[in-house]
N, C-alpha and C positions, 0 to 999 in steps of 0.2 A: 295481627296488629297489637303492638305493644300494652300488656297490663302492668301494674305501678304491683312489686312485690311476685309477677311471675317470672317464669325463669323465660328469657329470651332468647332470639337466634341471629344470632350477629353473622355477615357472612363478608368476607374479607378480599374480594380481588387479587391479584397478585401477590405472590411469595418473594419479593426481594425481602431486602432490608427492612426494609417499611413497613410492608404488610408485615409479615411475620410478627414485626413487633406489636403491632397496630395487634393481633390474633391473640399476643402473649398478654392486654394489658386487656383486654375483655372476657380472657377464658380468666385470670386472675380473679376479675368479676363474678365469678361466677355463671356467665352467659355460655349459654351453646352455640363454639365456634365449629363455623366449615370454613377453606381456606381453598378459592378455586382460582389455579393459574395454567397459562397460557400453555409453557410449558411442559415438558415433563419434570420431572423430579429432579429440582435444582442442584441436590446434592451427587447425583449420578453423573461422572468427569464426561459419561458420551452427551448429555443434556447439551443441544446447540443455545449458546446468544443467542439472545435476541437479533443484536447486530452484528453476529461473528466474529465476533472478538473475546478477547479477554475482560477489556475495557480499561479505563482509568482507573490504575487502582486508586483502592480510598484513603484519604487520612479520614481519621476518626478525630474529634475534637471535642470539645467539652460539652458541648450542645448536646452530639447523640450518647455519650459517656453521661450525663447526667440523667438522657433517657432510661436509656437503660438500667441505671441506679435508682431510680422510681418506678421499678416493673415489676416489684413484688420477688421476685423471683430473686433470692439470695447470693446464688451464686454464681449468676446469668456475668454479671462486669467480667469477675475475675476471669472468667472462662475467656471471653471477649479480647480481656487484655491483653492475656497472654500468648495468643498468638501473634501478637499486634508487634511490628520494632518503630521504638521514640525516635523521630525526629526532630530533634532541636531546635532547628534551624534552615534556614538556603545555602549551596553551595553552591558558587557562581565561577561559572566554568570561560576563561577566553584566556584573549593572548596584550602581550605589551609589544611597542612598534617594533621589537626590537627582533617579533616574531615564539619568543618564547614563554609556553603554555605556564599561566594560572589557577589556581583555586583561590578564592575565595569566599569565608561564611561568614554568612549572617543570621544572628540567632532570630529565634523570633520572638525570646522574647527578654527582657535582659532580668529578668526573677529564674530562669533557666528551663519556663513550664515547655513542652515539649507534644507535638500533634503525633498522631500514632498509625504506622502504615500498617492498613487494613487487606488482605486478600480476600478480592469479593467475595470470590467461590469457599475459602474458607467462616466468614464470617455470617454467611447463608445460611451454611453447615450449621452449626453453632445455636442461632438462633431458630431452627427450623428443629432439630434436634429436642433442644427445651421443649419448642412444644408438642411433641410426640409424645412427652413423658408425660402431658396433661389429660387426662379420664373426658372432658368433656370440647376435644378439639379433636377434629376430621376434615384429612385432606384430602381433595379431587386435582389432580394432578392433566393438564392434557385437555383442558373444558375452559373452551373459548366462550368467551361473551357474548351475545349474538342477538339476543333483545330484552328486553327489561321493560315494567311495567311499573312505576312510582307511585302511582298511586293507589293499587293492589299489596303489592311489595310484592312484586313475582319476576320472575326472571328464569331466561333461556341460557342455555347453554350446551353445546357445540361437544360431543366425546370425538376427540380425535386419535392418530395414531396405536390402535387397536382395533383387529381384523372380527373382534369378536363386536367390535361398535358401530359396525355396519348392520344396513341393512338388507335383508336375504337378495335382492340386488348388486350389492356391493360397490354400489357405486356412489353411497351416503351417507355421509356419518350420522350415524343417531344422535335425537336433540331431548334434552331432559328439565323439566321445570321446576322448580325452586319457585319457594316463600323459603320470606324472611323477614324480621322487624328494623334492622338495620340494616343497611349496608353498605360497604367502606370499598372505595375505591384507589387502591394502592395500585395502581397495572402502570406505570409509564406513563412518560409525554404523550404515545400514542393511542393511551386511553381508551376503552368502550367505556368504561361507567360513563367517563364525562363524556360520550359524545351520544350517548342516553338522557345522560343529564339536561340536556343544551335542548331536548326535545319536550320539556318538563320546567325549565327554571327558564327565565330571563339573564341568560347567564353574558355576559362581557367574557370574549374572548380577542387575546394577541398575540398570535404567534410572530418571531422575530429568529432569520437564519442571516447569521455573522460571516461576511464576506472568509470564511478561514473554516480547513476543513482542519481535519487531525485525523493519523495513520499511525497504527501500532509498530512497536519493535520489542526488541527486547537486548539487556546485557545475562550474559549464560553467569552460572557459579564458576566459580573457580574453582580444581579437585583439592580437595586435602588428602595429606599422604597423612596416616596412622589417626593417631588423635591431639593433631595439634591443633591453636586457637583456631575455633568456629567460625570468628569471626574473616579467617582468613579464604573464608570465601566467597566473600564478597570483591567484585574486580574492582569500586570504589568506595568508600564511608559508607555504611549502613544505618546512619543517623540523622545524614541530610537528605533533605528535598533537592535535588541536583537540577541545575537549570543552564540550559548555554541559549541567552536571551542576544536574540539578532536584529531588534528596532524593529519588526513590521512581519517578526516572525520567533519560532522560537520548539526549541526540544529540553524535554526534561525524561528525568528517568525516576522514580520511587521506587524503595528499595521492596523486596518479596522473604519470607525469611525461607526458605530454603536457598541461599544464599544470591536467584536473578534481582534484576532488574524490570520491570516492566514502564517503556521508556516510550514517547507520545509526542510527534513532531506534530506542532501544529503550522498552518503552512497558507496566504492565502489560495485559494483556488485558480486565480493565472498561475502561480508560479507552480505547482503540481501537475496543472496542463504542460510544462513545460517538461519537468522533468516525468509525466508519462512517455511523449515521446519520445525521451532520448536516457531513458533506464542507467545507462552505462555515464553517465555524471555525475549520479548520485555523489559513490565518494567526494570527487570532487566537490560539490556544492555542499558535503558537511563538512570538508577539510578547508573551503571559504568562510565555513559561517557558524560551526561548532567543535572548536578547536578542539584533540582529544578526539574524539569517539570514533574515531577508524581504530584505534590504537587499542577501542576495548569493544567493539564491534568490525567484525572482518568485514571492507570492501562484499565479498559475495556475500554476505547475508544482510545488507543495510541491502541490495539492490533485490533480494528476495522477500524482503517484509513488502519493503515496498510495493513490486509489484505481485504479491501476492493477500495481501492483506488489504483489507477495505478502503476508501477516500470517505471517511463518513463525516459528515458536517454538526453542527452543533446550533441548538436550537434554544431559546429562550421562551418561554412561556409567562403569559398573566392571562390571570381570567377570575371574574366573582361572577356569582357567590360563589360558597363552594356545595352547596349542599339543596335539596329544594323538601321543604317540610320536613317529618321526620324522620326521611325511610333510607336515606343515602346521602356521604358525603364525602369527598376525596378528600387527599392528601399529599403528600407527598410531589413527583414529575408529573403528577396524572394534575396538581393544582396550581403548579409554579416551577416546571423543568428553569436550569439555570444554566448557563454554559459552566465548565469545571474549574473558574481560574479563581475562586476565594476557598475550594476546597469545601460547602457548605452546603451541595445539595442532599448526601445523605443525612446528612448533620443537622438539616433545615427539614427533612421528612421525620429523622428521628425523633424531634421535638414539635415538629407538628402532632405525633403519634402524644405528646407529655402535654402538649397544651391542650392537644381534644377530650381526652379525659378526667385532667383535670375539672373544663368548666362540665366535663358530663358529670363530674362527682358532685361539684357544686351545687348540682341543679336536681342532686338523691336526695331523700330523706338522710340515708348515711351512708357512706364507704362501702354498704357490702350489699344494698339494697338495689336493685330494678329500677328503669325510671318512666314514667307515664308516657304515652304518646305524647299527651301536650307538653311535657315538662321535656323528650329528649328533642321535639319541636322547636323549643325555645329553645334549649340549648347547642343546635347545631348553630342555627341562626347568628345565637353569641360567638360561636366559633367561627363563622365566614366571615363577620363584624372585624372583632379582634384578629385575627392572625393574617387580614388582606394586605396591610399597612406593612406587617411585615416580610412577608414573603415576596412581598414588591420594592422594598426598599434590597435587599436579600439579591435578587435577581439583575437590581440596578447595580448593584455595588462589585457582583461577578462577573459585570462585561469590563465595569474600570482598573477592576485589577487586572486584567489581562493586558492591557498597557503597563502598571506596575512590573508585570512578571518580566517582559521582554523585555523593554527600556528603561523602565524608570528605576532598577534594580544596583543600576553601573552610575545612575546621576547623583554626583559628587551634594547636590543641594537636596535633592529625596533622601538620600545619608541623614546627611546634616538636620534635616527636620523632624527623622527616625533616633535619631543619638540623641537632642536636645530636649525628645516628648517624652524619652525612658528616662535620662535623668532627672526630668523634672519632676517626677512620681517619683520620682526615690528623695531629691530634694527639699518636697512640696508634697511629702503625703497625705497631706490634709484634705490637699484641694480636689485629689480624685481624679488626676492629670493622669489619664493612659492613650495610648495611640489604637488607632483605628482596629488594627489588626487584634492589638490583644484584647480588644471589647468583644469582637466577631468572634475570635475562636477560642480562648481561655477566661468569657464570663459568659454568662445567662442574660445577660442584658438586652431586651427585645433591641429589633436592626434599627426600628424606626428610628431607636432613642442613642444608639451606637450613631446613626446619621445625623441626627443632630447635634450631639453630643464632638465629635469632629468639627463639626463646619463651627461651632462657637470657641473651640482650642487654635483651630484656623486664624479664627479671624483675633482670638487674643496672640496668637504668636506672632504674626503681622503686626502686631502692635509690641508688640518684645521688639522684634528685629528695625521694626524702622526707630525704635528709641534709642536701640543700642548706635544706630549707624550715625545720631548725629554726632556721638563721639563724645568721651569725658563726659563732664559733667551733668551736660544737657542727658547722653544715655542713661547713668546714674540714675535722672527728672524721669526718662523714662519706662527705668525699669520699676520704679517706685511707684508709678502710676498707674503701671501694667499689675503688678504687685494687688495695689490698690482692690482695681477693678476687679478683678479676677477671684478676689478674697469675700468681695459683693455679689459677685455671679454667688460664688457656693453658697453663702449664708442664703442669697435668692433661690436657691434651690436651680441654678443653671442647668448642675453639674449632678 
């Protein structure tokens, strides 16, 4: 049981980016930290990812950057960013009616801000290496959570992948019992911590699979002769997220620092079934819907990737609360797994860490002191209440953004609204006008407030367009009325 002023034992389950950052925050505050991970050391190239795939490359944005900025580790953010590639916008690939391939760049942000393409393995390695320099941190890889008593603050782990872990019969893995003051569950969408939490907390749980599967492909790096330009190793622009929109499906490519691109096909399950039955038609399918791809990925490689790599589902999870008493809290995908279409899954998880420890700090007598059981329970309850509406909001936004990525990015109406909203932020900076995307990706405004602000802007924008449609003097009057409404709304705190 936690006693104020004593060193406490924090157990983090899950050594991915979110769990690793949570362990850094905890260790930085003087706790004794133990990290338990189902897989073997994630820094080992031979470690098989849980979904048997390199997974969709990560897009690190301001929320994740801000969480690392406040980790207390002075060089951590610099180390992470040094291994990323800035992506200033989307590159939309399509073709004209005459059959000519065209590329259209759409900057994410009128102010030139960029997302950072990050290799999941490299990011994870940087965070784990940082943890290894901290004397109050211990790693326990190949440990599977099999049981937990959140009243007694005990847990049981099965040790796998080691001959020494088996009993004398050689048929059963050894199980160990541990005690803790606080368990932080950061073990992903199929969280074991959440499973055991549901036995104690009255936890509402909603799980949704969308009718879309994903499969990984890759664009290989080009060979660069001698001391040529390093950018020559990229087959396409390295500073963009590349999208081939297909209305009901899409193909994307995200750069890696070695010059390759991790690509993902998102397709309804019925289309996957057709292609699975006739894999020889995959190149022609790509030629019909994703122009130019077969010129950078050989048709034989497309077929091999499609038939070899798994076809994986996309899941969205909402639940509440995120804690039980003073003993356990879940964060990241364990609390709010989302589809990847806003690039916010990892960023939201890293932000969870920042929000959680900010609340824990606010319930401590001083930033360096450790909280009592009572204070810890109150802090976790505050976190659950505070974070839930934001997590639910970004889950919904991620689902909505799939439509934008696969269809709306080529819509004239979408382009017009984006242009107008971005330029209003320049023409009328005092009004705080920003696009929804910039609020989500380049700021730290609460997700639920982003939704509210965007809805208000949408209503005001329709008023503006309605006024202009009257024409002439009526249009000017409409614009003036709209401006007054906007200013009054701003003064009244609407934005």
